[in-house]
C-alpha positions as CSV (number, residue, x, y, z in Angstrom):
1,M,1.8,-26.6,10.0
2,R,3.7,-29.5,8.6
3,I,7.1,-29.0,7.1
4,P,8.9,-32.4,7.1
5,K,12.6,-32.5,7.5
6,Y,13.1,-35.6,5.2
7,W,11.6,-36.5,1.9
8,D,12.1,-39.6,-0.4
9,S,10.3,-41.1,-3.4
10,V,9.9,-44.5,-4.9
11,E,9.0,-45.4,-8.5
12,V,6.4,-48.2,-8.5
13,E,4.1,-49.9,-10.9
14,L,0.4,-49.2,-10.3
15,K,-2.4,-51.2,-12.0
16,V,-5.2,-49.0,-13.3
17,D,-8.1,-50.7,-15.2
18,D,-5.9,-53.7,-16.0
19,V,-3.2,-51.4,-17.4
20,T,0.1,-51.1,-15.5
21,Q,1.8,-47.7,-15.4
22,R,4.9,-46.5,-13.6
23,S,4.4,-43.7,-11.1
24,V,6.4,-41.8,-8.5
25,V,5.1,-41.8,-4.9
26,R,6.6,-39.6,-2.2
27,G,7.0,-40.0,1.5
28,H,8.1,-37.7,4.3
29,S,9.4,-37.9,7.9
30,D,10.7,-35.9,10.7
31,V,12.7,-38.9,12.0
32,S,15.1,-39.9,9.2
33,Q,15.7,-40.4,5.5
34,T,15.1,-44.1,5.9
35,D,11.8,-43.5,7.6
36,A,10.8,-41.2,4.7
37,R,11.5,-43.9,2.2
38,S,9.5,-46.4,4.3
39,Q,6.6,-43.9,4.3
40,A,6.8,-43.6,0.5
41,L,6.5,-47.4,0.2
42,R,3.5,-47.4,2.5
43,N,1.9,-44.6,0.5
44,A,2.4,-46.5,-2.7
45,E,0.5,-49.4,-1.1
46,K,-2.3,-47.1,0.0
47,V,-2.6,-45.6,-3.5
48,Q,-2.9,-49.0,-5.1
49,A,-5.5,-50.0,-2.5
50,R,-7.6,-46.9,-3.3
51,I,-7.4,-47.6,-7.0
52,I,-8.6,-51.2,-6.5
53,S,-11.4,-50.2,-4.2
54,S,-12.6,-47.3,-6.5
55,E,-13.5,-45.4,-3.4
56,P,-14.1,-41.8,-4.1
57,R,-11.6,-39.4,-2.5
58,H,-11.5,-35.7,-2.1
59,W,-8.5,-33.4,-1.7
60,E,-10.1,-32.0,1.5
61,E,-9.3,-35.2,3.2
62,Y,-5.6,-34.6,3.0
63,E,-3.3,-32.3,4.8
64,V,-0.9,-30.5,2.5
65,C,2.8,-30.7,3.5
66,I,5.2,-28.0,2.5
67,R,8.0,-29.7,0.5
68,E,10.8,-27.1,0.7
69,E,14.3,-27.0,2.1
70,I,14.4,-25.9,5.7
71,L,16.9,-23.0,6.2
72,A,16.2,-22.0,9.8
73,E,14.0,-22.9,12.7
74,L,13.1,-19.7,14.6
75,A,10.7,-21.4,16.9
76,P,8.7,-24.6,16.9
77,D,5.9,-22.9,15.0
78,A,8.1,-20.6,12.8
79,I,10.3,-22.0,10.1
80,V,12.2,-20.4,7.2
81,T,12.3,-22.4,4.0
82,R,13.4,-21.9,0.4
83,N,10.6,-21.9,-2.2
84,R,10.5,-23.3,-5.7
85,Y,12.0,-20.2,-7.3
86,G,14.7,-19.7,-4.6
87,A,13.3,-17.1,-2.4
88,E,13.3,-17.4,1.4
89,V,9.9,-17.8,3.0
90,L,8.7,-17.4,6.6
91,N,6.2,-20.1,7.6
92,C,4.2,-19.4,10.8
93,A,1.5,-21.6,12.4
94,R,0.0,-19.0,14.6
95,L,1.5,-15.6,13.8
96,V,-1.2,-14.2,11.6
97,I,0.1,-12.8,8.3
98,I,-2.4,-11.4,5.8
99,D,-1.6,-10.8,2.1
100,V,-3.6,-7.9,0.6
101,D,-3.4,-7.1,-3.2
102,R,-7.0,-6.2,-4.1
103,A,-8.3,-2.6,-3.8
104,P,-11.9,-2.1,-2.6
105,E,-14.3,-1.3,-5.4
106,R,-15.2,2.3,-6.0
107,G,-18.8,3.1,-5.1
108,F,-21.4,4.1,-7.7
109,W,-21.5,7.8,-6.8
110,S,-17.7,8.0,-6.6
111,L,-17.5,6.6,-10.1
112,L,-20.3,8.8,-11.4
113,F,-18.8,12.0,-10.2
114,K,-15.2,10.9,-10.2
115,R,-14.7,12.1,-6.6
116,D,-12.3,9.4,-5.6
117,R,-9.0,10.1,-7.5
118,R,-6.8,8.0,-5.2
119,S,-4.7,5.3,-6.7
120,A,-5.7,1.6,-6.3
121,K,-2.8,1.1,-3.9
122,L,-3.7,4.1,-1.7
123,R,-7.4,3.0,-1.6
124,M,-6.1,-0.4,-0.5
125,L,-4.0,1.1,2.3
126,D,-6.9,3.3,3.5
127,H,-9.2,0.3,3.5
128,V,-6.7,-1.8,5.5
129,R,-6.3,0.9,8.1
130,Q,-10.0,1.3,8.5
131,T,-10.4,-2.4,8.9
132,A,-7.7,-2.6,11.5
133,K,-9.1,0.3,13.5
134,A,-12.5,-1.5,13.5
135,H,-11.0,-4.5,15.2
136,L,-9.0,-2.8,17.9
137,S,-11.5,-4.0,20.5
138,E,-10.3,-7.6,19.8
139,G,-7.0,-6.8,21.6
140,L,-5.0,-6.9,18.4
141,G,-2.1,-4.9,17.0
142,F,-1.7,-4.4,13.2
143,R,1.7,-3.9,11.5
144,I,1.0,-2.8,8.0
145,Y,3.8,-3.2,5.4
146,E,3.8,-2.0,1.8
147,T,4.9,-4.7,-0.7
148,H,5.5,-4.5,-4.5
149,N,1.9,-5.1,-5.4
150,G,0.0,-4.3,-2.3
151,Y,0.3,-4.7,1.5
152,R,1.2,-7.3,4.1
153,V,-0.4,-7.2,7.6
154,I,1.0,-8.9,10.6
155,L,-1.2,-9.2,13.7
156,V,0.4,-9.0,17.1
157,G,-1.2,-9.6,20.5
158,R,-2.9,-12.9,19.8
159,A,-1.8,-16.2,18.3
160,L,-4.5,-17.5,16.0
161,P,-4.8,-20.4,13.5
162,P,-6.0,-19.7,9.9
163,A,-9.3,-21.4,10.5
164,E,-10.2,-19.1,13.5
165,P,-13.4,-17.2,12.6
166,L,-11.8,-13.8,13.5
167,V,-9.0,-14.5,11.0
168,R,-11.4,-15.6,8.3
169,D,-13.3,-12.4,8.9
170,L,-10.1,-10.3,8.5
171,F,-9.1,-12.2,5.4
172,K,-12.5,-11.3,3.8
173,A,-12.7,-7.7,5.2
174,M,-9.2,-6.9,4.0
175,R,-9.8,-8.5,0.6
176,S,-6.9,-10.9,1.0
177,D,-5.7,-12.9,-2.1
178,N,-8.1,-15.9,-2.5
179,L,-5.3,-18.3,-3.4
180,Y,-3.3,-17.3,-0.3
181,V,-6.3,-17.8,1.9
182,M,-6.9,-21.3,0.5
183,L,-3.3,-22.3,1.1
184,C,-3.3,-20.9,4.6
185,L,-6.4,-23.0,5.5
186,R,-5.1,-26.2,3.7
187,Q,-1.6,-26.0,5.2
188,D,-2.7,-24.6,8.6
189,C,0.1,-22.1,8.2
190,Y,0.7,-18.5,7.2
191,R,3.5,-17.6,4.7
192,A,5.5,-14.5,4.0
193,R,8.3,-14.1,1.4
194,L,11.4,-12.7,3.1
195,T,13.6,-12.1,0.0
196,P,12.9,-10.5,-3.4
197,K,11.4,-12.4,-6.4
198,P,14.4,-13.1,-8.6
199,H,13.0,-11.6,-11.8
200,R,12.3,-8.3,-10.1
201,I,16.0,-7.9,-9.3
202,K,17.1,-9.1,-12.7
203,Q,18.5,-12.3,-11.2
204,K,18.8,-15.4,-13.3
205,T,15.8,-17.7,-12.5
206,I,16.1,-21.1,-10.9
207,R,13.5,-23.8,-10.5
208,L,13.8,-26.1,-7.5
209,R,12.2,-29.3,-6.5
210,F,13.1,-30.5,-3.0
211,P,14.9,-32.8,-2.2
212,Y,17.5,-31.6,-4.6
213,D,19.6,-33.9,-6.8
214,A,23.4,-33.4,-6.9
215,A,23.3,-31.1,-9.9
216,T,20.6,-28.9,-8.5
217,G,22.4,-28.6,-5.2
218,T,25.6,-27.5,-6.9
219,A,23.8,-25.0,-9.1
220,L,21.9,-23.6,-6.1
221,T,25.0,-22.9,-4.1
222,E,26.4,-20.6,-6.8
223,W,23.0,-19.1,-7.6
224,A,22.2,-18.3,-3.9
225,R,25.4,-16.4,-3.5
226,S,24.6,-14.2,-6.5
227,Y,21.0,-13.8,-5.4
228,E,21.8,-12.7,-1.9
229,N,24.3,-10.1,-3.2
230,A,21.7,-8.7,-5.6
231,S,19.0,-8.7,-2.9
232,R,20.9,-6.3,-0.7
233,R,19.8,-3.4,-3.1
234,F,16.1,-4.1,-2.6
235,S,13.5,-4.4,0.1
236,V,10.6,-6.7,0.2
237,C,8.5,-4.5,2.6
238,H,8.3,-1.0,3.9
239,L,6.7,-0.7,7.3
240,V,4.1,2.1,6.8
241,D,1.9,2.0,9.9
242,V,1.4,0.3,13.3
243,I,-2.1,0.4,14.8
244,G,-3.0,-0.9,18.2
245,D,-0.7,-3.2,20.2
246,Q,2.9,-2.4,19.3
247,R,4.6,-5.4,20.9
248,T,6.9,-7.5,18.8
249,D,8.6,-10.9,19.4
250,D,11.7,-12.5,17.9
251,V,9.9,-13.8,14.9
252,V,8.4,-10.4,13.9
253,R,11.8,-8.8,14.5
254,Y,13.5,-11.4,12.3
255,H,10.9,-10.7,9.6
256,D,11.6,-7.0,9.7
257,E,15.4,-7.5,9.6
258,R,15.1,-9.7,6.5
259,C,12.3,-7.8,4.7
260,C,12.6,-4.1,5.6
261,R,16.1,-3.2,4.5
262,G,15.3,0.5,4.1
263,N,12.4,2.7,2.9
264,D,14.7,4.2,0.4
265,L,15.2,0.9,-1.4
266,P,12.9,-0.2,-4.2
267,L,10.3,-2.9,-3.4
268,A,10.8,-6.3,-5.0
């Protein structure tokens, strides 16, 4: 997981096929703003060198950094940030969080005789429960939360990176969102939204690009106050089941305090 504390950018002239064009190149650092700017300058030099060499590059060669404002550091491998539309997000390197929003396909005979009359969301929940029970021998605990569109599963009992074969198997078996899986692998990090999506609570939208300029910072202060007040009437998750190991740690408890504000509140 890489969430740098400092970001900076430089505008440089890059020469591409004898044509000069102005481009913005970013740099980051955990040391200081000055170091981030130095990194941006070094990155600009590297970009120009790659253009000149015409050496093919692939995105897989690069580690993706999360460019978001850091709001809290719960642990060395658990950090809360603010995403591009203003919501708070929990980023965890080894606390496995699985996003599920696809129901299993109905079988042929079920479709033919219309025997399975469960909703897509209920079929999704039953499938997640069955998958969890099938993996209890791995020494895991599964905390299953209902979300607005599906379910979120947090594993307790073992700390595992996204590339771990067991985690990949669970992603596939639980039919996790493909984009979410790709980002987890690329960023070596799991993510879970802690606060509602603004449009679901009829909150004025905001678009953020970190680091913020002065105008954005001022607008965000006012927006965040209104957003937090509106968020109190909604819940991001409802805890619906716990299977296997039931131990929790400070990060899981923080997640539940922020997300599970009451099963009587609407999901957003």
